[in-house]
VMD Tcl script that builds the backbone (N, CA, C; Angstrom):
set m [mol new atoms 171]
animate dup $m
set s [atomselect $m all]
$s set {name element resname resid chain x y z} {
  {N N UNK 1 A 85.320 75.002 119.482}
  {CA C UNK 1 A 85.664 75.806 120.627}
  {C C UNK 1 A 84.555 76.789 120.965}
  {N N UNK 2 A 83.712 77.091 119.990}
  {CA C UNK 2 A 82.649 78.065 120.225}
  {C C UNK 2 A 81.619 77.561 121.230}
  {N N UNK 3 A 81.468 76.245 121.337}
  {CA C UNK 3 A 80.507 75.723 122.303}
  {C C UNK 3 A 80.966 75.987 123.733}
  {N N UNK 4 A 82.270 76.115 123.940}
  {CA C UNK 4 A 82.818 76.368 125.270}
  {C C UNK 4 A 83.082 77.853 125.518}
  {N N UNK 5 A 82.935 78.675 124.493}
  {CA C UNK 5 A 83.236 80.094 124.595}
  {C C UNK 5 A 82.123 80.828 125.329}
  {N N UNK 6 A 82.510 81.666 126.284}
  {CA C UNK 6 A 81.543 82.466 127.030}
  {C C UNK 6 A 81.893 83.930 126.814}
  {N N UNK 7 A 80.958 84.683 126.236}
  {CA C UNK 7 A 81.162 86.108 126.001}
  {C C UNK 7 A 80.452 86.902 127.086}
  {N N UNK 8 A 81.226 87.657 127.835}
  {CA C UNK 8 A 80.650 88.499 128.871}
  {C C UNK 8 A 80.199 89.815 128.241}
  {N N UNK 9 A 79.031 90.312 128.622}
  {CA C UNK 9 A 78.545 91.562 128.036}
  {C C UNK 9 A 79.388 92.753 128.494}
  {N N UNK 10 A 79.634 93.684 127.571}
  {CA C UNK 10 A 80.371 94.892 127.931}
  {C C UNK 10 A 79.518 95.784 128.829}
  {N N UNK 11 A 78.243 95.886 128.492}
  {CA C UNK 11 A 77.306 96.662 129.309}
  {C C UNK 11 A 76.293 95.678 129.882}
  {N N UNK 12 A 76.323 95.492 131.191}
  {CA C UNK 12 A 75.419 94.515 131.805}
  {C C UNK 12 A 73.960 94.936 131.688}
  {N N UNK 13 A 73.703 96.226 131.557}
  {CA C UNK 13 A 72.322 96.696 131.433}
  {C C UNK 13 A 71.736 96.388 130.060}
  {N N UNK 14 A 72.608 96.328 129.024}
  {CA C UNK 14 A 72.135 96.090 127.661}
  {C C UNK 14 A 72.904 94.930 127.025}
  {N N UNK 15 A 72.595 93.682 127.390}
  {CA C UNK 15 A 73.290 92.564 126.736}
  {C C UNK 15 A 72.823 92.396 125.292}
  {N N UNK 16 A 73.742 91.974 124.432}
  {CA C UNK 16 A 73.421 91.762 123.019}
  {C C UNK 16 A 73.057 90.301 122.785}
  {N N UNK 17 A 72.581 89.990 121.580}
  {CA C UNK 17 A 72.220 88.617 121.225}
  {C C UNK 17 A 73.422 87.684 121.304}
  {N N UNK 18 A 74.587 88.188 120.924}
  {CA C UNK 18 A 75.784 87.347 120.858}
  {C C UNK 18 A 76.394 87.076 122.226}
  {N N UNK 19 A 76.007 87.835 123.255}
  {CA C UNK 19 A 76.531 87.615 124.603}
  {C C UNK 19 A 75.934 86.341 125.193}
  {N N UNK 20 A 76.622 85.784 126.153}
  {CA C UNK 20 A 76.145 84.570 126.813}
  {C C UNK 20 A 74.986 84.897 127.748}
  {N N UNK 21 A 74.196 83.875 128.024}
  {CA C UNK 21 A 73.064 84.053 128.930}
  {C C UNK 21 A 73.579 84.143 130.366}
  {N N UNK 22 A 72.779 84.705 131.274}
  {CA C UNK 22 A 73.209 84.784 132.678}
  {C C UNK 22 A 73.511 83.408 133.289}
  {N N UNK 23 A 72.795 82.369 132.838}
  {CA C UNK 23 A 73.050 81.024 133.352}
  {C C UNK 23 A 74.434 80.535 132.918}
  {N N UNK 24 A 74.798 80.805 131.670}
  {CA C UNK 24 A 76.116 80.395 131.180}
  {C C UNK 24 A 77.223 81.173 131.883}
  {N N UNK 25 A 76.981 82.446 132.139}
  {CA C UNK 25 A 77.976 83.269 132.826}
  {C C UNK 25 A 78.184 82.766 134.248}
  {N N UNK 26 A 77.108 82.326 134.909}
  {CA C UNK 26 A 77.220 81.809 136.273}
  {C C UNK 26 A 78.046 80.528 136.314}
  {N N UNK 27 A 78.035 79.756 135.233}
  {CA C UNK 27 A 78.790 78.502 135.181}
  {C C UNK 27 A 80.257 78.699 134.794}
  {N N UNK 28 A 80.627 79.909 134.444}
  {CA C UNK 28 A 81.995 80.179 133.989}
  {C C UNK 28 A 82.996 79.906 135.107}
  {N N UNK 29 A 84.118 79.316 134.722}
  {CA C UNK 29 A 85.186 79.031 135.675}
  {C C UNK 29 A 86.421 79.801 135.260}
  {N N UNK 30 A 87.081 80.393 136.246}
  {CA C UNK 30 A 88.306 81.126 135.983}
  {C C UNK 30 A 89.437 80.130 135.784}
  {N N UNK 31 A 90.143 80.277 134.693}
  {CA C UNK 31 A 91.277 79.397 134.428}
  {C C UNK 31 A 92.478 79.918 135.196}
  {N N UNK 32 A 93.081 79.069 135.996}
  {CA C UNK 32 A 94.233 79.481 136.795}
  {C C UNK 32 A 95.490 78.883 136.198}
  {N N UNK 33 A 96.547 79.627 136.261}
  {CA C UNK 33 A 97.806 79.155 135.698}
  {C C UNK 33 A 97.978 79.673 134.282}
  {N N UNK 34 A 99.054 79.274 133.691}
  {CA C UNK 34 A 99.381 79.733 132.345}
  {C C UNK 34 A 98.785 78.761 131.333}
  {N N UNK 35 A 97.939 79.275 130.460}
  {CA C UNK 35 A 97.312 78.427 129.446}
  {C C UNK 35 A 98.313 78.089 128.347}
  {N N UNK 36 A 98.922 79.108 127.806}
  {CA C UNK 36 A 99.923 78.926 126.766}
  {C C UNK 36 A 101.080 79.864 127.078}
  {N N UNK 37 A 102.171 79.338 127.614}
  {CA C UNK 37 A 103.280 80.224 127.965}
  {C C UNK 37 A 103.904 80.856 126.729}
  {N N UNK 38 A 104.242 82.114 126.860}
  {CA C UNK 38 A 104.871 82.844 125.758}
  {C C UNK 38 A 106.379 82.796 125.963}
  {N N UNK 39 A 107.054 82.166 125.050}
  {CA C UNK 39 A 108.502 82.063 125.128}
  {C C UNK 39 A 109.077 82.801 123.924}
  {N N UNK 40 A 109.549 84.026 124.139}
  {CA C UNK 40 A 110.096 84.771 123.002}
  {C C UNK 40 A 111.430 84.186 122.554}
  {N N UNK 41 A 111.589 84.090 121.268}
  {CA C UNK 41 A 112.837 83.588 120.713}
  {C C UNK 41 A 113.677 84.780 120.288}
  {N N UNK 42 A 114.859 84.865 120.848}
  {CA C UNK 42 A 115.751 85.962 120.499}
  {C C UNK 42 A 116.431 85.631 119.180}
  {N N UNK 43 A 116.308 86.534 118.246}
  {CA C UNK 43 A 116.944 86.328 116.948}
  {C C UNK 43 A 118.355 86.885 117.010}
  {N N UNK 44 A 119.286 86.067 116.648}
  {CA C UNK 44 A 120.678 86.492 116.670}
  {C C UNK 44 A 121.174 86.649 115.242}
  {N N UNK 45 A 121.838 87.749 115.007}
  {CA C UNK 45 A 122.435 87.969 113.698}
  {C C UNK 45 A 123.917 87.658 113.787}
  {N N UNK 46 A 124.405 87.057 112.744}
  {CA C UNK 46 A 125.830 86.751 112.704}
  {C C UNK 46 A 126.604 88.039 112.434}
  {N N UNK 47 A 127.789 88.112 113.000}
  {CA C UNK 47 A 128.639 89.273 112.765}
  {C C UNK 47 A 129.074 89.281 111.312}
  {N N UNK 48 A 129.144 90.468 110.732}
  {CA C UNK 48 A 129.544 90.569 109.337}
  {C C UNK 48 A 130.382 91.832 109.160}
  {N N UNK 49 A 131.137 91.821 108.138}
  {CA C UNK 49 A 131.992 92.967 107.864}
  {C C UNK 49 A 131.237 94.089 107.192}
  {N N UNK 50 A 131.814 95.272 107.216}
  {CA C UNK 50 A 131.197 96.428 106.577}
  {C C UNK 50 A 131.579 96.416 105.105}
  {N N UNK 51 A 130.576 96.490 104.241}
  {CA C UNK 51 A 130.830 96.465 102.804}
  {C C UNK 51 A 131.230 97.858 102.316}
  {N N UNK 52 A 131.737 97.907 101.090}
  {CA C UNK 52 A 132.137 99.189 100.502}
  {C C UNK 52 A 130.925 100.113 100.359}
  {N N UNK 53 A 129.811 99.536 100.008}
  {CA C UNK 53 A 128.584 100.316 99.832}
  {C C UNK 53 A 128.162 100.966 101.151}
  {N N UNK 54 A 128.302 100.231 102.241}
  {CA C UNK 54 A 127.943 100.769 103.541}
  {C C UNK 54 A 128.926 101.855 103.984}
  {N N UNK 55 A 130.188 101.699 103.628}
  {CA C UNK 55 A 131.182 102.713 103.983}
  {C C UNK 55 A 130.896 104.032 103.269}
  {N N UNK 56 A 130.430 103.944 102.013}
  {CA C UNK 56 A 130.120 105.149 101.246}
  {C C UNK 56 A 128.920 105.889 101.826}
  {N N UNK 57 A 128.014 105.153 102.376}
  {CA C UNK 57 A 126.782 105.743 102.890}
  {C C UNK 57 A 127.113 106.633 104.050}
}
mol reanalyze $m
mol bondsrecalc $m
mol representation Tube
mol addrep $m
């Protein structure tokens, strides 16, 4: 995946060695749409009775 990775410089005036070259940045394409949708799973707890220990608390 690193061959396809493009790192944009934080400071355009001072690019680092690890940042992509201006030619690579010019070739970058914006990905449209959802790459990986986040579907949260709701955790449900079963109903339970109150124990003696909990009543004392």
